[in-house]
C-alpha positions as CSV (number, residue, x, y, z in Angstrom):
1,M,-48.5,-41.8,-77.3
2,R,-49.7,-41.3,-73.7
3,Q,-50.3,-37.7,-72.7
4,Q,-47.9,-36.3,-70.1
5,P,-49.6,-36.0,-66.7
6,I,-50.2,-32.5,-65.4
7,I,-50.4,-33.6,-61.8
8,V,-48.0,-36.2,-60.3
9,L,-48.0,-37.5,-56.8
10,D,-45.0,-39.8,-56.3
11,H,-45.0,-41.9,-53.1
12,V,-46.4,-39.0,-50.9
13,C,-47.2,-39.6,-47.3
14,K,-48.4,-37.5,-44.4
15,S,-48.8,-38.0,-40.7
16,F,-50.2,-35.8,-37.9
17,D,-50.0,-35.7,-34.1
18,G,-46.2,-35.9,-34.2
19,G,-46.2,-38.9,-36.5
20,R,-48.7,-40.9,-34.4
21,T,-51.6,-40.6,-37.0
22,S,-50.8,-41.7,-40.5
23,A,-53.2,-39.9,-42.8
24,V,-51.7,-40.7,-46.2
25,R,-49.4,-43.7,-46.9
26,D,-47.3,-44.0,-50.0
27,V,-49.8,-42.6,-52.5
28,S,-48.8,-42.3,-56.1
29,L,-51.2,-40.8,-58.6
30,H,-50.9,-39.4,-62.1
31,V,-53.6,-37.1,-63.6
32,A,-53.6,-36.4,-67.3
33,R,-54.4,-33.0,-68.7
34,G,-58.1,-32.7,-69.3
35,E,-59.1,-35.5,-66.9
36,L,-61.7,-35.3,-64.2
37,V,-60.7,-37.7,-61.5
38,A,-62.9,-38.4,-58.5
39,V,-61.3,-39.6,-55.2
40,V,-63.8,-41.6,-53.1
41,G,-63.6,-43.4,-49.8
42,G,-64.9,-43.3,-46.2
43,S,-64.2,-40.7,-43.6
44,G,-60.6,-40.8,-42.6
45,S,-59.4,-42.5,-45.8
46,G,-57.0,-39.7,-46.6
47,K,-59.0,-38.1,-49.5
48,T,-58.9,-34.5,-48.4
49,T,-55.3,-34.6,-47.1
50,T,-54.2,-36.0,-50.5
51,L,-56.1,-33.2,-52.3
52,K,-54.5,-30.5,-50.2
53,M,-51.0,-31.8,-50.8
54,I,-51.5,-31.0,-54.5
55,N,-51.6,-27.2,-53.8
56,R,-49.5,-27.4,-50.6
57,L,-52.3,-26.5,-48.2
58,V,-50.8,-29.6,-46.5
59,E,-47.1,-30.2,-46.9
60,P,-46.2,-33.9,-47.5
61,D,-43.8,-35.5,-45.1
62,G,-42.3,-37.6,-47.9
63,G,-42.5,-38.1,-51.6
64,E,-42.9,-35.5,-54.3
65,V,-45.7,-33.5,-55.9
66,A,-45.2,-32.1,-59.4
67,I,-47.4,-29.7,-61.3
68,D,-47.0,-29.6,-65.1
69,G,-43.5,-31.1,-64.9
70,E,-42.2,-28.9,-62.1
71,S,-41.8,-29.7,-58.4
72,A,-44.6,-28.1,-56.3
73,R,-41.8,-27.2,-53.8
74,G,-40.2,-24.9,-56.4
75,L,-42.8,-22.2,-55.8
76,P,-44.0,-20.4,-52.6
77,G,-47.3,-22.0,-51.5
78,Y,-49.3,-18.9,-52.0
79,V,-48.0,-18.5,-55.6
80,L,-48.9,-22.1,-56.4
81,R,-52.4,-21.7,-55.0
82,R,-53.1,-18.7,-57.1
83,R,-52.5,-20.9,-60.2
84,I,-54.8,-23.7,-59.0
85,G,-58.6,-23.3,-58.4
86,Y,-60.0,-24.6,-55.2
87,V,-63.6,-25.2,-54.3
88,F,-64.8,-26.8,-51.1
89,Q,-68.0,-27.7,-49.3
90,G,-68.1,-24.8,-47.0
91,I,-67.8,-22.4,-50.0
92,G,-65.9,-19.8,-47.9
93,L,-67.3,-16.7,-49.6
94,F,-66.3,-13.6,-47.6
95,P,-69.6,-12.4,-46.1
96,H,-68.6,-8.7,-46.1
97,M,-67.8,-8.7,-49.8
98,S,-70.2,-8.7,-52.7
99,V,-70.4,-11.5,-55.3
100,A,-68.2,-9.4,-57.6
101,E,-65.7,-8.6,-54.9
102,N,-65.4,-12.3,-54.0
103,I,-64.8,-13.3,-57.6
104,A,-62.2,-10.5,-58.1
105,I,-60.0,-11.5,-55.2
106,T,-57.3,-13.5,-57.0
107,P,-57.2,-11.3,-60.2
108,R,-56.7,-8.2,-58.1
109,L,-53.9,-10.0,-56.1
110,L,-52.3,-10.8,-59.5
111,G,-52.4,-7.1,-60.5
112,W,-55.1,-7.2,-63.2
113,S,-56.5,-3.9,-64.4
114,E,-59.9,-3.0,-63.1
115,Q,-61.3,-3.3,-66.6
116,A,-59.9,-6.8,-67.0
117,V,-61.4,-7.7,-63.6
118,A,-64.8,-6.3,-64.5
119,E,-64.8,-8.2,-67.8
120,R,-63.8,-11.4,-66.1
121,I,-66.6,-11.1,-63.5
122,S,-69.1,-10.6,-66.2
123,E,-67.8,-13.6,-68.2
124,L,-67.8,-15.9,-65.2
125,L,-71.3,-15.0,-64.1
126,E,-72.4,-16.0,-67.5
127,L,-70.3,-19.2,-67.5
128,V,-71.8,-20.4,-64.2
129,R,-75.3,-19.2,-65.3
130,L,-75.9,-16.6,-62.8
131,P,-77.6,-13.3,-63.7
132,A,-75.4,-10.2,-63.9
133,S,-77.8,-8.5,-61.4
134,L,-76.4,-10.7,-58.6
135,A,-72.9,-9.1,-58.9
136,N,-73.6,-6.5,-56.2
137,R,-75.4,-8.9,-53.8
138,M,-73.9,-10.1,-50.6
139,P,-73.5,-13.9,-50.1
140,A,-76.2,-14.0,-47.4
141,E,-78.7,-12.8,-50.0
142,L,-78.1,-15.9,-52.2
143,S,-79.4,-19.4,-52.1
144,G,-77.0,-22.3,-51.3
145,G,-76.8,-23.3,-54.9
146,Q,-76.1,-19.7,-56.0
147,Q,-73.3,-19.4,-53.4
148,Q,-71.7,-22.6,-54.7
149,R,-71.8,-21.2,-58.2
150,V,-70.1,-18.1,-57.0
151,G,-67.5,-20.3,-55.3
152,V,-66.8,-22.0,-58.6
153,A,-66.6,-18.7,-60.4
154,R,-64.1,-17.4,-57.9
155,A,-61.9,-20.5,-58.3
156,L,-61.9,-20.0,-62.1
157,A,-61.3,-16.3,-61.9
158,A,-57.5,-16.4,-62.7
159,R,-58.0,-18.9,-65.5
160,P,-56.3,-21.9,-63.7
161,A,-55.6,-25.1,-65.7
162,I,-56.2,-27.2,-62.6
163,M,-59.3,-27.3,-60.3
164,L,-59.3,-29.0,-56.9
165,M,-62.8,-29.7,-55.4
166,D,-63.4,-31.0,-51.9
167,E,-67.0,-32.2,-51.5
168,P,-68.1,-29.2,-53.5
169,F,-71.8,-30.0,-53.6
170,G,-72.2,-31.9,-50.4
171,A,-74.2,-29.3,-48.4
172,I,-76.7,-28.7,-51.2
173,D,-80.2,-30.2,-51.7
174,P,-80.2,-33.2,-54.1
175,I,-81.9,-31.4,-57.1
176,T,-79.5,-28.5,-57.0
177,R,-76.6,-30.9,-56.4
178,D,-77.4,-32.9,-59.5
179,A,-77.8,-29.8,-61.6
180,L,-74.5,-28.2,-60.3
181,G,-72.6,-31.5,-61.0
182,L,-73.7,-31.5,-64.6
183,E,-73.0,-27.8,-64.9
184,Y,-69.5,-28.3,-63.6
185,R,-68.8,-31.1,-66.0
186,R,-69.9,-28.8,-68.8
187,L,-67.5,-26.1,-67.6
188,H,-64.7,-28.7,-67.2
189,E,-65.0,-29.7,-70.8
190,Q,-65.7,-26.2,-72.2
191,M,-62.6,-24.7,-70.5
192,G,-60.3,-27.7,-70.9
193,L,-59.7,-28.0,-67.2
194,T,-58.0,-30.8,-65.2
195,T,-60.1,-31.6,-62.1
196,V,-59.5,-33.6,-59.0
197,M,-62.7,-33.9,-57.0
198,V,-63.1,-35.5,-53.6
199,T,-66.6,-36.9,-52.9
200,H,-68.2,-39.4,-50.6
201,D,-71.0,-39.9,-53.2
202,V,-70.1,-42.9,-55.4
203,L,-72.9,-42.2,-57.8
204,E,-71.7,-38.7,-58.3
205,A,-68.2,-40.0,-59.0
206,V,-69.6,-42.6,-61.5
207,L,-71.7,-40.0,-63.4
208,L,-69.1,-37.2,-63.5
209,A,-65.6,-38.6,-63.5
210,D,-63.3,-40.0,-66.2
211,R,-61.5,-42.0,-63.5
212,I,-62.3,-43.0,-59.9
213,V,-59.6,-43.4,-57.3
214,V,-60.7,-45.3,-54.2
215,M,-58.8,-44.7,-50.9
216,R,-58.9,-46.6,-47.6
217,D,-56.7,-46.1,-44.5
218,G,-54.6,-43.5,-46.3
219,A,-53.8,-45.7,-49.3
220,V,-55.1,-46.0,-52.9
221,I,-56.7,-49.4,-53.3
222,A,-58.3,-48.9,-56.7
223,D,-57.8,-46.6,-59.7
224,G,-59.8,-47.0,-62.9
225,A,-62.6,-45.8,-65.2
226,P,-66.1,-45.9,-63.7
227,R,-67.3,-48.7,-66.0
228,E,-64.1,-50.8,-65.2
229,L,-64.7,-50.5,-61.5
230,L,-68.4,-51.2,-61.8
231,E,-67.7,-54.4,-63.6
232,G,-65.8,-55.8,-60.6
233,H,-62.6,-55.6,-58.6
234,P,-60.6,-58.1,-56.6
235,D,-60.8,-56.0,-53.4
236,A,-64.0,-56.7,-51.4
237,H,-64.3,-53.1,-50.1
238,V,-64.0,-51.7,-53.6
239,R,-66.7,-54.1,-54.9
240,A,-69.0,-53.2,-52.1
241,L,-68.5,-49.5,-52.6
242,M,-69.0,-49.7,-56.4
243,E,-72.1,-51.8,-56.0
244,T,-73.9,-49.1,-54.0
245,P,-75.3,-47.2,-57.0
246,R,-76.5,-50.4,-58.6
247,R,-78.3,-51.5,-55.4
248,Q,-79.9,-48.1,-55.1
249,A,-81.1,-48.2,-58.7
250,E,-82.5,-51.7,-58.2
251,R,-84.4,-50.6,-55.1
252,V,-85.9,-47.7,-56.9
253,Q,-86.9,-49.9,-59.8
254,A,-88.5,-52.4,-57.4
255,L,-90.4,-49.6,-55.7
256,L,-91.8,-48.5,-59.1
257,E,-92.8,-52.0,-59.9
258,G,-94.6,-52.4,-56.5
259,K,-92.1,-55.0,-55.2
260,P,-90.5,-55.2,-51.8
261,T,-87.4,-53.0,-51.5
262,T,-85.6,-55.0,-48.8
């Protein structure tokens, strides 16, 4: 029996500039509980707008979004967003707040006791593999990788079942990016999360995701397991996109073997 999806987008669409710019066109997407789904595509393909319609940071012009069987419109936006973790490339840590204060924002808004908040901060620092000694540091005192880990911890603070990630590791050096991707996949499995991650990096999507959704011009043009899409697709754009990691690997192998890479 197929598992009931926890996230459903049903024919959603979104336009900007008074309807002159169509950002998302008739997108339908089901995400099962426990899945990690990567959404890939070029700039302007509608990835981020689609992601933001899940937690109503962007309101769809048409169609429906349902979370765990209930319409997303049934809750005030701020209530819905407190139940869904959100991590983005800019991190967005409050610079005037310590690491601990940043992590504590949503639990305190939800009325948790100070003891419960303190215990959650300690637990999360351990989960994202940051030393407890950093709790009282300010964001400016941390490396980019450490700041991103705090961003993940903050998104997880209120124990959400769903995580939305918009280019979460895009501004980090390649070594740290690779390590953080693997760390997040570990957390995703350990905590039983459902994750939708937007990324422009096809290799990152292939290595981390259970499913890859390819968008172009505001529409979904492919949706399948990484291996399935790597094996071929009728759409030439999808084929070219999915061949990128293979071409990169072949060029590295040629370099190691002393062969021309062009």
